[in-house]
C-alpha positions as CSV (number, residue, x, y, z in Angstrom):
1,X,-7.2,14.0,-7.8
2,X,-8.6,11.2,-5.7
3,X,-6.0,9.4,-3.7
4,X,-5.9,5.6,-3.4
5,X,-6.0,3.9,0.0
6,X,-2.8,2.3,1.2
7,X,-3.3,-1.5,0.7
8,X,0.0,-2.6,-0.9
9,X,3.1,-3.7,1.0
10,X,5.4,-1.9,-1.5
11,X,5.4,1.8,-2.1
12,X,7.7,4.2,-4.1
13,X,8.3,7.8,-3.1
14,X,9.6,10.4,-5.5
15,X,10.3,14.2,-5.2
16,X,9.9,16.7,-7.9
17,X,10.8,20.2,-6.7
18,X,9.0,20.5,-3.4
19,X,6.3,17.9,-4.2
20,X,6.6,14.3,-2.7
21,X,4.4,11.7,-4.4
22,X,4.2,8.2,-3.0
23,X,2.6,5.5,-5.3
24,X,1.6,1.9,-5.0
25,X,2.8,-0.8,-7.5
26,X,-0.2,0.0,-9.8
27,X,1.0,3.6,-10.0
28,X,-1.9,5.0,-7.9
29,X,-1.0,7.9,-5.7
30,X,-1.4,7.1,-2.0
31,X,0.4,10.0,-0.4
32,X,0.7,13.5,-1.8
33,X,2.9,16.0,0.1
34,X,4.2,19.5,-0.2
35,X,7.6,19.9,1.4
36,X,8.7,23.1,3.1
37,X,12.0,24.3,4.4
38,X,13.3,22.8,7.6
39,X,13.6,26.3,9.1
40,X,10.0,27.2,8.5
41,X,7.2,26.4,11.0
42,X,5.1,24.6,8.3
43,X,7.6,21.8,7.6
44,X,5.2,19.9,5.3
45,X,1.6,19.1,4.5
46,X,0.5,15.7,3.3
47,X,-2.7,14.1,2.2
48,X,-3.9,10.5,1.9
49,X,-7.2,8.8,1.1
50,X,-7.8,8.8,4.9
51,X,-7.2,12.5,5.5
52,X,-4.9,15.5,5.5
53,X,-2.2,16.5,8.0
54,X,0.4,19.2,8.4
55,X,3.8,18.8,10.0
56,X,5.2,21.7,12.0
57,X,8.3,22.3,14.1
58,X,7.5,21.7,17.7
59,X,10.9,22.8,19.0
60,X,14.5,22.6,18.0
61,X,14.5,18.8,17.5
62,X,10.8,18.0,17.3
63,X,8.3,17.7,14.5
64,X,4.6,17.5,15.2
65,X,1.9,16.1,12.8
66,X,-1.4,17.9,13.2
67,X,-4.8,16.9,12.0
68,X,-7.0,19.5,10.2
69,X,-8.4,20.7,13.5
70,X,-4.9,21.3,14.9
71,X,-4.8,18.3,17.3
72,X,-1.3,16.7,17.6
73,X,-1.6,13.1,16.2
74,X,2.1,12.2,16.2
75,X,5.4,13.7,17.5
76,X,8.8,12.8,16.0
77,X,11.8,13.4,18.2
78,X,15.2,11.8,19.1
79,X,14.8,8.6,17.2
80,X,11.1,8.0,17.9
81,X,7.6,8.8,16.8
82,X,5.1,9.1,19.7
83,X,1.4,8.8,19.2
84,X,-1.3,10.5,21.4
85,X,-2.1,7.2,23.2
86,X,1.6,7.0,24.3
87,X,2.6,4.3,21.8
88,X,6.2,4.9,20.8
89,X,7.6,3.7,17.5
90,X,11.4,3.8,17.0
91,X,12.5,5.9,14.0
92,X,16.0,5.0,12.9
93,X,18.6,4.9,10.2
94,X,19.8,1.3,10.3
95,X,22.9,1.6,8.1
96,X,25.0,4.3,6.6
97,X,26.5,2.1,3.9
98,X,23.2,0.8,2.7
99,X,20.7,3.2,4.3
100,X,17.4,1.8,5.6
101,X,15.0,4.2,7.3
102,X,12.8,2.3,9.7
103,X,9.6,3.2,11.6
104,X,8.5,0.8,14.3
105,X,11.2,-1.7,13.6
106,X,9.9,-3.3,10.5
107,X,6.4,-1.6,10.2
108,X,7.8,0.7,7.5
109,X,11.2,0.3,5.9
110,X,12.5,2.5,3.1
111,X,15.8,2.6,1.1
112,X,17.0,5.1,-1.4
113,X,16.8,3.9,-5.0
114,X,19.4,6.1,-6.8
115,X,21.2,9.4,-6.9
116,X,20.4,12.2,-6.5
117,X,18.5,10.8,-3.6
118,X,15.1,11.9,-4.8
119,X,13.4,8.5,-4.7
120,X,12.9,5.7,-2.2
121,X,11.2,2.3,-2.1
122,X,9.3,1.4,1.1
123,X,8.1,-1.9,2.4
124,X,5.1,-2.0,4.8
125,X,4.7,-5.1,7.0
126,X,1.4,-6.9,7.4
127,X,1.1,-5.4,10.9
128,X,1.4,-1.9,9.4
129,X,-1.2,-2.6,6.7
130,X,-3.6,-3.8,9.5
131,X,-3.2,-0.5,11.5
132,X,-6.0,2.0,11.2
133,X,-3.4,4.9,11.3
134,X,-1.3,3.4,8.5
135,X,-1.9,6.4,6.2
136,X,-0.8,8.9,8.9
137,X,2.3,6.8,9.7
138,X,3.2,6.1,6.1
139,X,2.8,9.8,5.2
140,X,4.9,11.0,8.1
141,X,7.6,8.3,7.6
142,X,7.8,9.3,3.9
143,X,8.4,12.9,4.7
144,X,11.0,12.0,7.4
145,X,12.8,9.6,5.0
146,X,12.8,12.1,2.1
147,X,14.2,14.9,4.3
148,X,16.9,12.6,5.7
149,X,17.8,11.5,2.1
150,X,18.3,15.2,1.1
151,X,20.1,16.0,4.4
152,X,17.5,18.5,5.6
153,X,16.3,16.8,8.7
154,X,17.8,17.7,12.0
155,X,19.8,14.7,13.1
156,X,18.6,15.0,16.7
157,X,15.1,14.0,15.5
158,X,16.3,10.6,14.3
159,X,18.9,10.0,17.0
160,X,21.8,10.2,14.5
161,X,25.3,11.5,14.8
162,X,25.8,14.2,17.5
163,X,22.4,13.6,19.1
164,X,22.2,12.9,22.8
């Protein structure tokens, strides 16, 4: 299936089994991911119209996104996502009562839509839509948000309770 490019400011993520699908308002798939178990080395793989990446454990509280060649293109750890050029984007849960998962402040903001926490709506800022790496960031943020919603992500990665 051909994936659509990410051009819309609103996206919806949905999990069925271990498959995460993110669609735009037209229903076109923009991110397709296969989710693994948190304890496995291959945490997830995802594909967008701009490419395919895999996410692996880089340590106890680190996830690393790798391109098809195996180059690290993003590292998620302790409340941040760090890109190869050194740019650091905060990754945070902004509220426990009405959860909002945020990447880069307001670049990408997601909230759960209903129980049993298998869906989320995400809003992408104009700054995010202007980024060349928006597909990588939206895919990675979708995986991180879904794992947080389902309680599988190590809290230390997102700087949540008990992290130092």
